[in-house]
mmCIF file of the N, C-alpha and C atoms, coordinates in Angstrom:
data_MODEL
# 
_entry.id   MODEL 
# 
loop_
_atom_site.group_PDB 
_atom_site.id 
_atom_site.type_symbol 
_atom_site.label_atom_id 
_atom_site.label_alt_id 
_atom_site.label_comp_id 
_atom_site.label_asym_id 
_atom_site.label_entity_id 
_atom_site.label_seq_id 
_atom_site.pdbx_PDB_ins_code 
_atom_site.Cartn_x 
_atom_site.Cartn_y 
_atom_site.Cartn_z 
_atom_site.occupancy 
_atom_site.B_iso_or_equiv 
_atom_site.pdbx_formal_charge 
_atom_site.auth_seq_id 
_atom_site.auth_comp_id 
_atom_site.auth_asym_id 
_atom_site.auth_atom_id 
_atom_site.pdbx_PDB_model_num 
ATOM 1   N N  . MET A 1 1  ? 25.402  -10.706 -24.297 1.00 0.00 ? 1  MET A N  1 
ATOM 2   C CA . MET A 1 1  ? 24.887  -11.020 -23.073 1.00 0.00 ? 1  MET A CA 1 
ATOM 3   C C  . MET A 1 1  ? 25.106  -9.914  -21.977 1.00 0.00 ? 1  MET A C  1 
ATOM 4   N N  . GLN A 1 2  ? 23.980  -9.746  -21.254 1.00 0.00 ? 2  GLN A N  1 
ATOM 5   C CA . GLN A 1 2  ? 24.139  -8.554  -20.248 1.00 0.00 ? 2  GLN A CA 1 
ATOM 6   C C  . GLN A 1 2  ? 24.812  -9.122  -18.884 1.00 0.00 ? 2  GLN A C  1 
ATOM 7   N N  . THR A 1 3  ? 25.498  -8.226  -18.377 1.00 0.00 ? 3  THR A N  1 
ATOM 8   C CA . THR A 1 3  ? 26.139  -8.467  -17.041 1.00 0.00 ? 3  THR A CA 1 
ATOM 9   C C  . THR A 1 3  ? 24.988  -8.522  -16.046 1.00 0.00 ? 3  THR A C  1 
ATOM 10  N N  . PRO A 1 4  ? 25.240  -9.080  -14.781 1.00 0.00 ? 4  PRO A N  1 
ATOM 11  C CA . PRO A 1 4  ? 24.319  -8.992  -13.723 1.00 0.00 ? 4  PRO A CA 1 
ATOM 12  C C  . PRO A 1 4  ? 23.858  -7.534  -13.394 1.00 0.00 ? 4  PRO A C  1 
ATOM 13  N N  . LYS A 1 5  ? 24.733  -6.592  -13.413 1.00 0.00 ? 5  LYS A N  1 
ATOM 14  C CA . LYS A 1 5  ? 24.388  -5.125  -13.144 1.00 0.00 ? 5  LYS A CA 1 
ATOM 15  C C  . LYS A 1 5  ? 23.527  -4.641  -14.204 1.00 0.00 ? 5  LYS A C  1 
ATOM 16  N N  . GLU A 1 6  ? 23.707  -4.929  -15.361 1.00 0.00 ? 6  GLU A N  1 
ATOM 17  C CA . GLU A 1 6  ? 22.873  -4.485  -16.522 1.00 0.00 ? 6  GLU A CA 1 
ATOM 18  C C  . GLU A 1 6  ? 21.566  -5.054  -16.386 1.00 0.00 ? 6  GLU A C  1 
ATOM 19  N N  . GLN A 1 7  ? 21.476  -6.424  -16.051 1.00 0.00 ? 7  GLN A N  1 
ATOM 20  C CA . GLN A 1 7  ? 20.206  -7.124  -15.972 1.00 0.00 ? 7  GLN A CA 1 
ATOM 21  C C  . GLN A 1 7  ? 19.362  -6.412  -14.732 1.00 0.00 ? 7  GLN A C  1 
ATOM 22  N N  . LEU A 1 8  ? 20.088  -6.074  -13.733 1.00 0.00 ? 8  LEU A N  1 
ATOM 23  C CA . LEU A 1 8  ? 19.471  -5.486  -12.532 1.00 0.00 ? 8  LEU A CA 1 
ATOM 24  C C  . LEU A 1 8  ? 18.944  -4.139  -12.987 1.00 0.00 ? 8  LEU A C  1 
ATOM 25  N N  . ALA A 1 9  ? 19.679  -3.366  -13.764 1.00 0.00 ? 9  ALA A N  1 
ATOM 26  C CA . ALA A 1 9  ? 19.255  -1.965  -14.051 1.00 0.00 ? 9  ALA A CA 1 
ATOM 27  C C  . ALA A 1 9  ? 17.964  -2.159  -15.054 1.00 0.00 ? 9  ALA A C  1 
ATOM 28  N N  . ALA A 1 10 ? 18.061  -3.063  -15.933 1.00 0.00 ? 10 ALA A N  1 
ATOM 29  C CA . ALA A 1 10 ? 17.000  -3.343  -16.704 1.00 0.00 ? 10 ALA A CA 1 
ATOM 30  C C  . ALA A 1 10 ? 15.682  -3.691  -16.056 1.00 0.00 ? 10 ALA A C  1 
ATOM 31  N N  . LEU A 1 11 ? 15.828  -4.576  -15.127 1.00 0.00 ? 11 LEU A N  1 
ATOM 32  C CA . LEU A 1 11 ? 14.576  -4.935  -14.369 1.00 0.00 ? 11 LEU A CA 1 
ATOM 33  C C  . LEU A 1 11 ? 14.138  -3.885  -13.493 1.00 0.00 ? 11 LEU A C  1 
ATOM 34  N N  . ARG A 1 12 ? 14.977  -3.010  -12.958 1.00 0.00 ? 12 ARG A N  1 
ATOM 35  C CA . ARG A 1 12 ? 14.535  -1.939  -12.095 1.00 0.00 ? 12 ARG A CA 1 
ATOM 36  C C  . ARG A 1 12 ? 13.871  -0.991  -12.966 1.00 0.00 ? 12 ARG A C  1 
ATOM 37  N N  . ALA A 1 13 ? 14.275  -0.834  -14.174 1.00 0.00 ? 13 ALA A N  1 
ATOM 38  C CA . ALA A 1 13 ? 13.561  0.233   -15.007 1.00 0.00 ? 13 ALA A CA 1 
ATOM 39  C C  . ALA A 1 13 ? 12.262  -0.271  -15.382 1.00 0.00 ? 13 ALA A C  1 
ATOM 40  N N  . GLN A 1 14 ? 12.123  -1.652  -15.517 1.00 0.00 ? 14 GLN A N  1 
ATOM 41  C CA . GLN A 1 14 ? 10.702  -2.125  -15.732 1.00 0.00 ? 14 GLN A CA 1 
ATOM 42  C C  . GLN A 1 14 ? 9.791   -1.766  -14.419 1.00 0.00 ? 14 GLN A C  1 
ATOM 43  N N  . LEU A 1 15 ? 10.404  -2.135  -13.337 1.00 0.00 ? 15 LEU A N  1 
ATOM 44  C CA . LEU A 1 15 ? 9.644   -1.934  -12.034 1.00 0.00 ? 15 LEU A CA 1 
ATOM 45  C C  . LEU A 1 15 ? 9.297   -0.421  -11.960 1.00 0.00 ? 15 LEU A C  1 
ATOM 46  N N  . ASP A 1 16 ? 10.181  0.403   -12.336 1.00 0.00 ? 16 ASP A N  1 
ATOM 47  C CA . ASP A 1 16 ? 9.805   1.871   -12.349 1.00 0.00 ? 16 ASP A CA 1 
ATOM 48  C C  . ASP A 1 16 ? 8.600   2.245   -13.129 1.00 0.00 ? 16 ASP A C  1 
ATOM 49  N N  . THR A 1 17 ? 8.550   1.594   -14.258 1.00 0.00 ? 17 THR A N  1 
ATOM 50  C CA . THR A 1 17 ? 7.487   1.861   -15.226 1.00 0.00 ? 17 THR A CA 1 
ATOM 51  C C  . THR A 1 17 ? 6.107   1.166   -14.689 1.00 0.00 ? 17 THR A C  1 
ATOM 52  N N  . VAL A 1 18 ? 6.102   0.116   -14.036 1.00 0.00 ? 18 VAL A N  1 
ATOM 53  C CA . VAL A 1 18 ? 4.937   -0.447  -13.322 1.00 0.00 ? 18 VAL A CA 1 
ATOM 54  C C  . VAL A 1 18 ? 4.608   0.438   -12.240 1.00 0.00 ? 18 VAL A C  1 
ATOM 55  N N  . THR A 1 19 ? 5.499   0.980   -11.521 1.00 0.00 ? 19 THR A N  1 
ATOM 56  C CA . THR A 1 19 ? 5.234   1.790   -10.327 1.00 0.00 ? 19 THR A CA 1 
ATOM 57  C C  . THR A 1 19 ? 4.547   3.116   -10.728 1.00 0.00 ? 19 THR A C  1 
ATOM 58  N N  . ALA A 1 20 ? 5.021   3.611   -11.852 1.00 0.00 ? 20 ALA A N  1 
ATOM 59  C CA . ALA A 1 20 ? 4.448   4.961   -12.474 1.00 0.00 ? 20 ALA A CA 1 
ATOM 60  C C  . ALA A 1 20 ? 3.004   4.599   -12.916 1.00 0.00 ? 20 ALA A C  1 
ATOM 61  N N  . THR A 1 21 ? 2.696   3.452   -13.534 1.00 0.00 ? 21 THR A N  1 
ATOM 62  C CA . THR A 1 21 ? 1.412   3.075   -13.940 1.00 0.00 ? 21 THR A CA 1 
ATOM 63  C C  . THR A 1 21 ? 0.533   2.826   -12.774 1.00 0.00 ? 21 THR A C  1 
ATOM 64  N N  . LEU A 1 22 ? 0.881   2.168   -11.868 1.00 0.00 ? 22 LEU A N  1 
ATOM 65  C CA . LEU A 1 22 ? 0.243   1.945   -10.553 1.00 0.00 ? 22 LEU A CA 1 
ATOM 66  C C  . LEU A 1 22 ? -0.231  3.275   -9.840  1.00 0.00 ? 22 LEU A C  1 
ATOM 67  N N  . THR A 1 23 ? 0.723   4.301   -9.884  1.00 0.00 ? 23 THR A N  1 
ATOM 68  C CA . THR A 1 23 ? 0.480   5.486   -9.291  1.00 0.00 ? 23 THR A CA 1 
ATOM 69  C C  . THR A 1 23 ? -0.636  6.214   -10.099 1.00 0.00 ? 23 THR A C  1 
ATOM 70  N N  . GLU A 1 24 ? -0.566  6.217   -11.343 1.00 0.00 ? 24 GLU A N  1 
ATOM 71  C CA . GLU A 1 24 ? -1.543  6.893   -12.268 1.00 0.00 ? 24 GLU A CA 1 
ATOM 72  C C  . GLU A 1 24 ? -2.925  6.207   -12.009 1.00 0.00 ? 24 GLU A C  1 
ATOM 73  N N  . SER A 1 25 ? -2.959  4.793   -11.885 1.00 0.00 ? 25 SER A N  1 
ATOM 74  C CA . SER A 1 25 ? -4.211  4.177   -11.735 1.00 0.00 ? 25 SER A CA 1 
ATOM 75  C C  . SER A 1 25 ? -4.731  4.492   -10.404 1.00 0.00 ? 25 SER A C  1 
ATOM 76  N N  . PHE A 1 26 ? -3.951  4.500   -9.300  1.00 0.00 ? 26 PHE A N  1 
ATOM 77  C CA . PHE A 1 26 ? -4.402  4.872   -8.020  1.00 0.00 ? 26 PHE A CA 1 
ATOM 78  C C  . PHE A 1 26 ? -4.983  6.201   -7.990  1.00 0.00 ? 26 PHE A C  1 
ATOM 79  N N  . ASN A 1 27 ? -4.369  7.133   -8.591  1.00 0.00 ? 27 ASN A N  1 
ATOM 80  C CA . ASN A 1 27 ? -4.815  8.467   -8.644  1.00 0.00 ? 27 ASN A CA 1 
ATOM 81  C C  . ASN A 1 27 ? -6.151  8.495   -9.273  1.00 0.00 ? 27 ASN A C  1 
ATOM 82  N N  . GLU A 1 28 ? -6.352  7.783   -10.422 1.00 0.00 ? 28 GLU A N  1 
ATOM 83  C CA . GLU A 1 28 ? -7.643  7.854   -11.100 1.00 0.00 ? 28 GLU A CA 1 
ATOM 84  C C  . GLU A 1 28 ? -8.787  7.144   -10.299 1.00 0.00 ? 28 GLU A C  1 
ATOM 85  N N  . ARG A 1 29 ? -8.358  6.097   -9.558  1.00 0.00 ? 29 ARG A N  1 
ATOM 86  C CA . ARG A 1 29 ? -9.241  5.424   -8.612  1.00 0.00 ? 29 ARG A CA 1 
ATOM 87  C C  . ARG A 1 29 ? -9.729  6.265   -7.505  1.00 0.00 ? 29 ARG A C  1 
ATOM 88  N N  . GLN A 1 30 ? -8.797  7.090   -7.002  1.00 0.00 ? 30 GLN A N  1 
ATOM 89  C CA . GLN A 1 30 ? -9.134  8.004   -5.881  1.00 0.00 ? 30 GLN A CA 1 
ATOM 90  C C  . GLN A 1 30 ? -10.146 9.199   -6.467  1.00 0.00 ? 30 GLN A C  1 
ATOM 91  N N  . ARG A 1 31 ? -9.921  9.552   -7.626  1.00 0.00 ? 31 ARG A N  1 
ATOM 92  C CA . ARG A 1 31 ? -10.832 10.614  -8.280  1.00 0.00 ? 31 ARG A CA 1 
ATOM 93  C C  . ARG A 1 31 ? -12.166 10.072  -8.342  1.00 0.00 ? 31 ARG A C  1 
ATOM 94  N N  . ILE A 1 32 ? -12.250 8.794   -8.914  1.00 0.00 ? 32 ILE A N  1 
ATOM 95  C CA . ILE A 1 32 ? -13.558 8.301   -9.130  1.00 0.00 ? 32 ILE A CA 1 
ATOM 96  C C  . ILE A 1 32 ? -14.227 7.970   -7.805  1.00 0.00 ? 32 ILE A C  1 
ATOM 97  N N  . SER A 1 33 ? -13.519 7.477   -6.847  1.00 0.00 ? 33 SER A N  1 
ATOM 98  C CA . SER A 1 33 ? -14.089 7.194   -5.433  1.00 0.00 ? 33 SER A CA 1 
ATOM 99  C C  . SER A 1 33 ? -14.604 8.600   -4.870  1.00 0.00 ? 33 SER A C  1 
ATOM 100 N N  . ALA A 1 34 ? -13.843 9.632   -5.151  1.00 0.00 ? 34 ALA A N  1 
ATOM 101 C CA . ALA A 1 34 ? -14.394 11.001  -4.625  1.00 0.00 ? 34 ALA A CA 1 
ATOM 102 C C  . ALA A 1 34 ? -15.741 11.290  -5.285  1.00 0.00 ? 34 ALA A C  1 
ATOM 103 N N  . GLU A 1 35 ? -15.982 11.050  -6.478  1.00 0.00 ? 35 GLU A N  1 
ATOM 104 C CA . GLU A 1 35 ? -17.201 11.267  -7.336  1.00 0.00 ? 35 GLU A CA 1 
ATOM 105 C C  . GLU A 1 35 ? -18.329 10.339  -6.756  1.00 0.00 ? 35 GLU A C  1 
ATOM 106 N N  . ILE A 1 36 ? -17.808 9.048   -6.443  1.00 0.00 ? 36 ILE A N  1 
ATOM 107 C CA . ILE A 1 36 ? -18.935 8.157   -5.922  1.00 0.00 ? 36 ILE A CA 1 
ATOM 108 C C  . ILE A 1 36 ? -19.493 8.682   -4.587  1.00 0.00 ? 36 ILE A C  1 
ATOM 109 N N  . ALA A 1 37 ? -18.431 9.160   -3.706  1.00 0.00 ? 37 ALA A N  1 
ATOM 110 C CA . ALA A 1 37 ? -18.760 9.722   -2.416  1.00 0.00 ? 37 ALA A CA 1 
ATOM 111 C C  . ALA A 1 37 ? -19.952 10.847  -2.556  1.00 0.00 ? 37 ALA A C  1 
ATOM 112 N N  . VAL A 1 38 ? -19.676 11.664  -3.510  1.00 0.00 ? 38 VAL A N  1 
ATOM 113 C CA . VAL A 1 38 ? -20.655 12.783  -3.641  1.00 0.00 ? 38 VAL A CA 1 
ATOM 114 C C  . VAL A 1 38 ? -21.930 12.189  -4.162  1.00 0.00 ? 38 VAL A C  1 
ATOM 115 N N  . VAL A 1 39 ? -22.092 11.417  -5.056  1.00 0.00 ? 39 VAL A N  1 
ATOM 116 C CA . VAL A 1 39 ? -23.215 10.663  -5.483  1.00 0.00 ? 39 VAL A CA 1 
ATOM 117 C C  . VAL A 1 39 ? -23.942 10.121  -4.351  1.00 0.00 ? 39 VAL A C  1 
ATOM 118 N N  . LYS A 1 40 ? -23.173 9.238   -3.502  1.00 0.00 ? 40 LYS A N  1 
ATOM 119 C CA . LYS A 1 40 ? -23.679 8.599   -2.327  1.00 0.00 ? 40 LYS A CA 1 
ATOM 120 C C  . LYS A 1 40 ? -24.355 9.676   -1.284  1.00 0.00 ? 40 LYS A C  1 
ATOM 121 N N  . ALA A 1 41 ? -23.593 10.731  -1.136  1.00 0.00 ? 41 ALA A N  1 
ATOM 122 C CA . ALA A 1 41 ? -24.121 11.795  -0.171  1.00 0.00 ? 41 ALA A CA 1 
ATOM 123 C C  . ALA A 1 41 ? -25.269 12.374  -0.731  1.00 0.00 ? 41 ALA A C  1 
ATOM 124 N N  . ASN A 1 42 ? -25.346 12.720  -1.940  1.00 0.00 ? 42 ASN A N  1 
ATOM 125 C CA . ASN A 1 42 ? -26.525 13.433  -2.536  1.00 0.00 ? 42 ASN A CA 1 
ATOM 126 C C  . ASN A 1 42 ? -27.666 12.491  -2.620  1.00 0.00 ? 42 ASN A C  1 
ATOM 127 N N  . GLY A 1 43 ? -27.395 11.209  -2.685  1.00 0.00 ? 43 GLY A N  1 
ATOM 128 C CA . GLY A 1 43 ? -28.534 10.226  -2.874  1.00 0.00 ? 43 GLY A CA 1 
ATOM 129 C C  . GLY A 1 43 ? -28.900 9.624   -1.407  1.00 0.00 ? 43 GLY A C  1 
ATOM 130 N N  . ASN A 1 44 ? -28.188 10.103  -0.390  1.00 0.00 ? 44 ASN A N  1 
ATOM 131 C CA . ASN A 1 44 ? -28.647 9.494   0.963   1.00 0.00 ? 44 ASN A CA 1 
ATOM 132 C C  . ASN A 1 44 ? -28.240 7.994   0.964   1.00 0.00 ? 44 ASN A C  1 
ATOM 133 N N  . ILE A 1 45 ? -27.224 7.636   0.307   1.00 0.00 ? 45 ILE A N  1 
ATOM 134 C CA . ILE A 1 45 ? -26.838 6.213   0.141   1.00 0.00 ? 45 ILE A CA 1 
ATOM 135 C C  . ILE A 1 45 ? -25.617 5.953   1.147   1.00 0.00 ? 45 ILE A C  1 
ATOM 136 N N  . ALA A 1 46 ? -25.688 4.756   1.792   1.00 0.00 ? 46 ALA A N  1 
ATOM 137 C CA . ALA A 1 46 ? -24.573 4.485   2.822   1.00 0.00 ? 46 ALA A CA 1 
ATOM 138 C C  . ALA A 1 46 ? -23.114 4.498   2.083   1.00 0.00 ? 46 ALA A C  1 
ATOM 139 N N  . ILE A 1 47 ? -22.205 5.045   2.846   1.00 0.00 ? 47 ILE A N  1 
ATOM 140 C CA . ILE A 1 47 ? -20.888 5.267   2.337   1.00 0.00 ? 47 ILE A CA 1 
ATOM 141 C C  . ILE A 1 47 ? -20.198 3.829   2.053   1.00 0.00 ? 47 ILE A C  1 
ATOM 142 N N  . THR A 1 48 ? -20.393 2.931   3.028   1.00 0.00 ? 48 THR A N  1 
ATOM 143 C CA . THR A 1 48 ? -19.726 1.589   2.761   1.00 0.00 ? 48 THR A CA 1 
ATOM 144 C C  . THR A 1 48 ? -20.782 0.613   2.237   1.00 0.00 ? 48 THR A C  1 
ATOM 145 N N  . ASP A 1 49 ? -20.232 -0.351  1.430   1.00 0.00 ? 49 ASP A N  1 
ATOM 146 C CA . ASP A 1 49 ? -21.110 -1.429  0.850   1.00 0.00 ? 49 ASP A CA 1 
ATOM 147 C C  . ASP A 1 49 ? -20.264 -2.657  0.997   1.00 0.00 ? 49 ASP A C  1 
ATOM 148 N N  . ASP A 1 50 ? -20.313 -3.353  1.984   1.00 0.00 ? 50 ASP A N  1 
ATOM 149 C CA . ASP A 1 50 ? -19.712 -4.562  2.256   1.00 0.00 ? 50 ASP A CA 1 
ATOM 150 C C  . ASP A 1 50 ? -19.796 -5.689  1.030   1.00 0.00 ? 50 ASP A C  1 
ATOM 151 N N  . VAL A 1 51 ? -20.853 -5.717  0.532   1.00 0.00 ? 51 VAL A N  1 
ATOM 152 C CA . VAL A 1 51 ? -21.089 -6.671  -0.450  1.00 0.00 ? 51 VAL A CA 1 
ATOM 153 C C  . VAL A 1 51 ? -20.317 -6.356  -1.717  1.00 0.00 ? 51 VAL A C  1 
ATOM 154 N N  . ARG A 1 52 ? -20.236 -4.929  -2.088  1.00 0.00 ? 52 ARG A N  1 
ATOM 155 C CA . ARG A 1 52 ? -19.537 -4.556  -3.102  1.00 0.00 ? 52 ARG A CA 1 
ATOM 156 C C  . ARG A 1 52 ? -18.081 -4.693  -2.943  1.00 0.00 ? 52 ARG A C  1 
ATOM 157 N N  . GLU A 1 53 ? -17.593 -4.333  -1.754  1.00 0.00 ? 53 GLU A N  1 
ATOM 158 C CA . GLU A 1 53 ? -16.126 -4.453  -1.372  1.00 0.00 ? 53 GLU A CA 1 
ATOM 159 C C  . GLU A 1 53 ? -15.618 -5.929  -1.554  1.00 0.00 ? 53 GLU A C  1 
ATOM 160 N N  . ARG A 1 54 ? -16.552 -6.837  -0.970  1.00 0.00 ? 54 ARG A N  1 
ATOM 161 C CA . ARG A 1 54 ? -16.163 -8.332  -0.976  1.00 0.00 ? 54 ARG A CA 1 
ATOM 162 C C  . ARG A 1 54 ? -16.090 -8.755  -2.460  1.00 0.00 ? 54 ARG A C  1 
ATOM 163 N N  . LYS A 1 55 ? -16.976 -8.344  -3.300  1.00 0.00 ? 55 LYS A N  1 
ATOM 164 C CA . LYS A 1 55 ? -17.008 -8.566  -4.660  1.00 0.00 ? 55 LYS A CA 1 
ATOM 165 C C  . LYS A 1 55 ? -15.823 -8.169  -5.436  1.00 0.00 ? 55 LYS A C  1 
ATOM 166 N N  . VAL A 1 56 ? -15.302 -6.921  -5.116  1.00 0.00 ? 56 VAL A N  1 
ATOM 167 C CA . VAL A 1 56 ? -14.097 -6.335  -5.687  1.00 0.00 ? 56 VAL A CA 1 
ATOM 168 C C  . VAL A 1 56 ? -12.837 -7.093  -5.365  1.00 0.00 ? 56 VAL A C  1 
ATOM 169 N N  . VAL A 1 57 ? -12.779 -7.438  -4.089  1.00 0.00 ? 57 VAL A N  1 
ATOM 170 C CA . VAL A 1 57 ? -11.741 -8.323  -3.690  1.00 0.00 ? 57 VAL A CA 1 
ATOM 171 C C  . VAL A 1 57 ? -11.738 -9.737  -4.369  1.00 0.00 ? 57 VAL A C  1 
ATOM 172 N N  . GLU A 1 58 ? -12.909 -10.344 -4.346  1.00 0.00 ? 58 GLU A N  1 
ATOM 173 C CA . GLU A 1 58 ? -12.955 -11.656 -5.039  1.00 0.00 ? 58 GLU A CA 1 
ATOM 174 C C  . GLU A 1 58 ? -12.656 -11.670 -6.378  1.00 0.00 ? 58 GLU A C  1 
ATOM 175 N N  . THR A 1 59 ? -12.938 -10.582 -7.228  1.00 0.00 ? 59 THR A N  1 
ATOM 176 C CA . THR A 1 59 ? -12.675 -10.467 -8.594  1.00 0.00 ? 59 THR A CA 1 
ATOM 177 C C  . THR A 1 59 ? -11.196 -10.343 -8.801  1.00 0.00 ? 59 THR A C  1 
ATOM 178 N N  . ALA A 1 60 ? -10.518 -9.500  -7.969  1.00 0.00 ? 60 ALA A N  1 
ATOM 179 C CA . ALA A 1 60 ? -9.112  -9.337  -8.020  1.00 0.00 ? 60 ALA A CA 1 
ATOM 180 C C  . ALA A 1 60 ? -8.363  -10.541 -7.723  1.00 0.00 ? 60 ALA A C  1 
ATOM 181 N N  . VAL A 1 61 ? -8.832  -11.295 -6.714  1.00 0.00 ? 61 VAL A N  1 
ATOM 182 C CA . VAL A 1 61 ? -8.138  -12.561 -6.347  1.00 0.00 ? 61 VAL A CA 1 
ATOM 183 C C  . VAL A 1 61 ? -8.287  -13.567 -7.423  1.00 0.00 ? 61 VAL A C  1 
ATOM 184 N N  . LYS A 1 62 ? -9.382  -13.659 -8.211  1.00 0.00 ? 62 LYS A N  1 
ATOM 185 C CA . LYS A 1 62 ? -9.474  -14.590 -9.313  1.00 0.00 ? 62 LYS A CA 1 
ATOM 186 C C  . LYS A 1 62 ? -8.581  -14.231 -10.431 1.00 0.00 ? 62 LYS A C  1 
ATOM 187 N N  . SER A 1 63 ? -8.067  -13.021 -10.590 1.00 0.00 ? 63 SER A N  1 
ATOM 188 C CA . SER A 1 63 ? -7.197  -12.629 -11.649 1.00 0.00 ? 63 SER A CA 1 
ATOM 189 C C  . SER A 1 63 ? -5.738  -12.609 -11.181 1.00 0.00 ? 63 SER A C  1 
ATOM 190 N N  . ALA A 1 64 ? -5.491  -12.963 -9.877  1.00 0.00 ? 64 ALA A N  1 
ATOM 191 C CA . ALA A 1 64 ? -4.149  -12.968 -9.378  1.00 0.00 ? 64 ALA A CA 1 
ATOM 192 C C  . ALA A 1 64 ? -3.345  -13.997 -9.894  1.00 0.00 ? 64 ALA A C  1 
ATOM 193 N N  . THR A 1 65 ? -2.084  -13.843 -9.986  1.00 0.00 ? 65 THR A N  1 
ATOM 194 C CA . THR A 1 65 ? -1.119  -14.938 -10.270 1.00 0.00 ? 65 THR A CA 1 
ATOM 195 C C  . THR A 1 65 ? -1.150  -15.912 -9.273  1.00 0.00 ? 65 THR A C  1 
ATOM 196 N N  . PRO A 1 66 ? -1.105  -17.245 -9.593  1.00 0.00 ? 66 PRO A N  1 
ATOM 197 C CA . PRO A 1 66 ? -1.211  -18.229 -8.563  1.00 0.00 ? 66 PRO A CA 1 
ATOM 198 C C  . PRO A 1 66 ? -0.020  -18.042 -7.570  1.00 0.00 ? 66 PRO A C  1 
ATOM 199 N N  . GLY A 1 67 ? -0.466  -18.160 -6.336  1.00 0.00 ? 67 GLY A N  1 
ATOM 200 C CA . GLY A 1 67 ? 0.479   -17.980 -5.231  1.00 0.00 ? 67 GLY A CA 1 
ATOM 201 C C  . GLY A 1 67 ? 0.456   -16.598 -4.725  1.00 0.00 ? 67 GLY A C  1 
ATOM 202 N N  . ASN A 1 68 ? -0.083  -15.696 -5.475  1.00 0.00 ? 68 ASN A N  1 
ATOM 203 C CA . ASN A 1 68 ? -0.249  -14.184 -5.044  1.00 0.00 ? 68 ASN A CA 1 
ATOM 204 C C  . ASN A 1 68 ? -1.642  -13.836 -4.529  1.00 0.00 ? 68 ASN A C  1 
ATOM 205 N N  . GLU A 1 69 ? -2.439  -14.853 -4.330  1.00 0.00 ? 69 GLU A N  1 
ATOM 206 C CA . GLU A 1 69 ? -3.860  -14.481 -4.028  1.00 0.00 ? 69 GLU A CA 1 
ATOM 207 C C  . GLU A 1 69 ? -3.965  -13.657 -2.729  1.00 0.00 ? 69 GLU A C  1 
ATOM 208 N N  . SER A 1 70 ? -3.271  -14.162 -1.739  1.00 0.00 ? 70 SER A N  1 
ATOM 209 C CA . SER A 1 70 ? -3.379  -13.481 -0.332  1.00 0.00 ? 70 SER A CA 1 
ATOM 210 C C  . SER A 1 70 ? -2.865  -12.019 -0.465  1.00 0.00 ? 70 SER A C  1 
ATOM 211 N N  . ALA A 1 71 ? -1.741  -11.891 -1.177  1.00 0.00 ? 71 ALA A N  1 
ATOM 212 C CA . ALA A 1 71 ? -1.038  -10.479 -1.395  1.00 0.00 ? 71 ALA A CA 1 
ATOM 213 C C  . ALA A 1 71 ? -2.036  -9.664  -2.159  1.00 0.00 ? 71 ALA A C  1 
ATOM 214 N N  . THR A 1 72 ? -2.615  -10.168 -3.164  1.00 0.00 ? 72 THR A N  1 
ATOM 215 C CA . THR A 1 72 ? -3.537  -9.431  -4.016  1.00 0.00 ? 72 THR A CA 1 
ATOM 216 C C  . THR A 1 72 ? -4.787  -9.006  -3.060  1.00 0.00 ? 72 THR A C  1 
ATOM 217 N N  . ALA A 1 73 ? -5.340  -9.856  -2.355  1.00 0.00 ? 73 ALA A N  1 
ATOM 218 C CA . ALA A 1 73 ? -6.503  -9.513  -1.484  1.00 0.00 ? 73 ALA A CA 1 
ATOM 219 C C  . ALA A 1 73 ? -6.137  -8.429  -0.579  1.00 0.00 ? 73 ALA A C  1 
ATOM 220 N N  . ALA A 1 74 ? -4.876  -8.487  0.024   1.00 0.00 ? 74 ALA A N  1 
ATOM 221 C CA . ALA A 1 74 ? -4.530  -7.496  1.003   1.00 0.00 ? 74 ALA A CA 1 
ATOM 222 C C  . ALA A 1 74 ? -4.277  -6.118  0.212   1.00 0.00 ? 74 ALA A C  1 
ATOM 223 N N  . PHE A 1 75 ? -3.706  -6.196  -0.887  1.00 0.00 ? 75 PHE A N  1 
ATOM 224 C CA . PHE A 1 75 ? -3.613  -5.002  -1.672  1.00 0.00 ? 75 PHE A CA 1 
ATOM 225 C C  . PHE A 1 75 ? -4.844  -4.322  -2.045  1.00 0.00 ? 75 PHE A C  1 
ATOM 226 N N  . VAL A 1 76 ? -5.878  -5.118  -2.515  1.00 0.00 ? 76 VAL A N  1 
ATOM 227 C CA . VAL A 1 76 ? -7.149  -4.473  -2.896  1.00 0.00 ? 76 VAL A CA 1 
ATOM 228 C C  . VAL A 1 76 ? -7.834  -3.872  -1.672  1.00 0.00 ? 76 VAL A C  1 
ATOM 229 N N  . ARG A 1 77 ? -7.846  -4.653  -0.517  1.00 0.00 ? 77 ARG A N  1 
ATOM 230 C CA . ARG A 1 77 ? -8.468  -4.206  0.620   1.00 0.00 ? 77 ARG A CA 1 
ATOM 231 C C  . ARG A 1 77 ? -7.806  -2.946  1.159   1.00 0.00 ? 77 ARG A C  1 
ATOM 232 N N  . THR A 1 78 ? -6.491  -2.746  0.994   1.00 0.00 ? 78 THR A N  1 
ATOM 233 C CA . THR A 1 78 ? -5.871  -1.532  1.305   1.00 0.00 ? 78 THR A CA 1 
ATOM 234 C C  . THR A 1 78 ? -6.437  -0.279  0.373   1.00 0.00 ? 78 THR A C  1 
ATOM 235 N N  . LEU A 1 79 ? -6.555  -0.602  -0.959  1.00 0.00 ? 79 LEU A N  1 
ATOM 236 C CA . LEU A 1 79 ? -7.145  0.324   -1.767  1.00 0.00 ? 79 LEU A CA 1 
ATOM 237 C C  . LEU A 1 79 ? -8.496  0.883   -1.440  1.00 0.00 ? 79 LEU A C  1 
ATOM 238 N N  . ILE A 1 80 ? -9.238  -0.112  -1.014  1.00 0.00 ? 80 ILE A N  1 
ATOM 239 C CA . ILE A 1 80 ? -10.679 0.245   -0.719  1.00 0.00 ? 80 ILE A CA 1 
ATOM 240 C C  . ILE A 1 80 ? -10.753 0.903   0.642   1.00 0.00 ? 80 ILE A C  1 
# 
């Protein structure tokens, strides 16, 4: 049986892994967003798309853990 300090260390290690994954995913999202911006600029397409943004947030909220819907929506809006 682990001590509370060992449990805490193990949980923090898990959080560190999740943070690293989030950072990698964020960087990939930024790269793709930059490509989209170029395509929009070349195609004379509006930079913002409120319908698309709303859809992205709604999709994320649907997959959120119950009770985390508001936090998920805020997180995704921040990404956008």
